[in-house]
C-alpha positions, 0 to 999 in steps of 0.5 A: 434363480437365474441360470449362468454358464461357465464357458471355460477358457478362451484362447485369445490371439493378438491382432497385429504385430503391436498396438500402434499398427492395429489401431491405425486400421480403426482410426478415424480421420486425423486432425492437425494442429501445432499443439495436441488437441483434447477430445472435445476439440476432435469431437471425439466424446470417449474412448481413445485417441492416438496422437503423433508427432515427429521428434526433431532432437535429443533429450531424456524425459517425455512430459505429459502432464495433461494426460489425466488417464493412462497414455501409452508411449511408443517412439518408432512403433516401440513401446516405451511405457506409461504416460509421466513414468515414461523415459524417452531419449528425445524429448526435451523440447516443446513438440510441434505439429500433432496429429489427433486420431480418434479411435473408431470403437463402433460394433462395425469397426470392432467386428472388422478388426476381429474378423481378420484374425477370425478368418485366418483360423489361426491356431494358438500362438507363443507369445516371446517373453518380451511381448507378454507385458506389452499393450495390445488387442486380442480377439478369441471365440467361444462355442455356446451351445446353450445360451445363458448368462455368463462371466469374464474374468480379468484377473491376470490382466492390466487396464483394458476395454472388453467387447463381446460381439462388438458390444462394448461391455466396459473397462477391467482393471483388476490390479487396481480393483475392486471388480474382477468379474463382469456379467455378460448377458445372454442377449448380447451372446445371441446378437450383441449390440442390436436394435432390438435391444434398445427398442424397449424404448418405445415411442408411440408411432412405432409402438406395436411393431417394435414391441411385438417384433425383435423384443418379444422374440428375445424375451421369450418366456421372461416377464414382459416389460417396457422400461421406458414408453416414450409418449414423444420424441425428445431432445428438441434443440433451439430452432427446431419446432416442438415435436408432435405429441400424441393425442390421449387416445393414442397414448391409452390405446398403447397403454391397453395393448400393453396391459390387456394383450401382453400383460406387460409392465411399462413406465411412462417417460415421462409422467411430470416434465420440468425444467433444465434450469441454468446451463443443464440443458445441455446440447446436441452437436449443432445447437443447444437443448431448449430448457423446457423438458416436457415432451408430452408429459402428462403433467406440464412443466409447470405442474398443470394437468394436461389432457394426457393425465386426465385420459391415463387416469380414466384408464387406470380408474376403470381397470377392475380390482386395481388396488390403488385408485387414482386420487382426485385431480389436483388444481393447477398452481395459479400463475400471475401476470406481473405486467412488462418490466422496464430493463436497464444495460448495465455499463457502457458495452458488454466487455467492460460489464463482464470484467467487473465479474470475471474470475482469475485469467489463464495466460497461454500461447493459444486460447484454452478452452473451458475445461482447461481452465476449469470453467464447467459451463457458461461464458469465458472472456478471450483477450489478445493483442493484434500486432498487424494488420488483416482482414478476416478473423477465423474462429472455427473451434467456437461451437456456439455463439462467439462475440467479437470486440475489437478495442471494446467495440462490438464487431460481430458473431464468430465466423461471420466476423469481419476484422480489420487486423487478423490474418495471422496466428494470434498468440498470447491469449488470456482466457478468464471465466465469467463468475455467474453465481447468485453472489456475483450477479446480485452484485452486479444487478445492485449496481444499477439498482441503487442508483435508482435509475430511471428509463433510459433511451438507447441510441438507435445504434445501441439497440442491436448490441449485446449487454446485460440488462437488469430490472424489477418488478413488484409482487404483492401476491407471490405465484408462479409466472413466465418470462416471454423472451420473444423480441430478444435474441439469444441470452441468459435469465436470472431472477433474484440471482437465480439462473433460470435459463437460455431463452432464444427467439427462434427457439420452440419455447418462449416462456420460461417458468419462474417458481414462487419458491424462488422469490419468497425472500423479497417482495420484489423480483430482480431480473438480470438478463444477458442478451444479443440482438436486443429490440426492445426494452420492456419485458412482459411477466 
C-alpha cells in the first residue's frame, strides 16, 4: 500500500484586508459594456470574474437572477452576502456601465500572491470576530522533510478553491458535501504543476529526451508507464495543413525503446481514428477543429488498415512468449462512388428557409448569446429594426461566421460587412435558434423532393449566395461512401437528416465518410447541405 503522511495543521494567513483588494492584484484586462458580460464574451473559460458598477440612487434589493453559482456582493468594498439572498441598500434600478475582469489563476499569478505574505514572514494573527465569516484568500506553509502523498481536510470551511505550490487542486465545499478531504500527490509537493507532469503525454518527435529526462526523475522506483503515446500532434483547425505523421519505423522505434530499454507500459493515442459528427468537433480560439479525428492512428477514420497498423502488428508478433498474438489483418470496409448528385436550393433565400425551422424566439435589449437562449450549438437567427441611416455594421462579438441580411438581401460576412443603416447602438433584438434535428431537416428536404423538381439554373448572382440545398441519390448496394466538399465554402452536411459535420474548402480534410448504417432504412440517400459561397450545384459521392 502506498504511504501517506499527516503533516499536521497549517496556519493560514489572510492576504490583504478584503477579497476585492486581493483579487484586483491578479485580475486580467477588464471589459466594459452596458450589461454584465458572461465568461464566454470576455474569453475567460472558467474560474472567477470580478464585476463592478456604480450605484446612482437608492433602493432595497439587489436582483442577480443570471448568477448560476455563488456571487459574492460588496458595496464600497464591504461584504454584503451571497447573490440572490443579498439585501443591498442601493439597487432597485437597472444598472448600466459594467466592468467585467477575469481573475488570473495561473501558477505564476497564485505564487506571486502567496509570496507577498510569505516574504513578510508574518506570525499567526488573530482575526477580528466579524472577519471570521468573510470571504478571502489565505496562504500558509508547511515543512515536509519526507515527501509522500498527503491530504487536505476542508471541514470547517465554506466553499473555496485549493492551490498547492500554485497548482489548482480543485474546489471544496464541505457544508454541501460529500467530499471533505482531498488527496495531494507527492509530485505536487515536489514542484507543483510543472512540465514534467505533462510530459507523460509524449509525441514522437521529442519522445526519448522527454521521457528519459524529467519524467524518469520523478517516477524513481515506481512502475514506468507512458499514459498517452501521441503518435502525431492533434487538434488541426480549418485552414491548417494536417499535422505531419511519423513514418511506421519511427513509431515502432519508440515502442522498441519503451518496451526493451525501460520495461515500460504504454497506451497509443490513438489506435482507431474517428469522426466528430455534427457540431461535436469543437473549436480552438480562432477556428473550428476539423471533423476528422485520426492524427496518425493505426486504424484510419473510415476503418481502413494503415501502414502503421501493420508495423505495430509486426512488432507485437515478434515479441517472444507474448500471450496474445495478433489476429489476422481484417479487410477494409468496401466503399462506393455513387457519382455526382444534383442539389437544388430550398426557398428563395437563406432567411426565408431558416424561418421555417426556427425555434421559439427570445426578445431582449441586446443580442443574447447561444447559452442565454439555451441553444447549445448550431445556428441562431438574429433580427432587429434599423431606425436611422449609417455606414458600417460592427459585429465584433461574432467568433465564427455571421451572415448579414437587410430586408432579406444578403450583404456579406460579419466584420467585413458594409451596411447602409447602422452606426448606432441597436436595441430590441430577437434571437431564434435554428432546429437542426433529424425531423426538422427531413421536413425541410421533403418540401423540395415532393415537388420532384428538375435541375434548375441559378442566376449568376445567386451562385455566391448562402442557402440550403437538397438532393437525392440511388444506392442499390449499401456501402460506405464519401462526400467531396471541394468547390464549396463553409457549410453543414446532413445525410438522411443526420448531421454529418462541417466541411470547409480551405480545410485540411475534404472528404467526409458516411456509414452505411445511416442509410439502411432507405434505398436512396437524401443530402441536405447548408452552405455559403456556392460555386457548383453538383456534388460527387
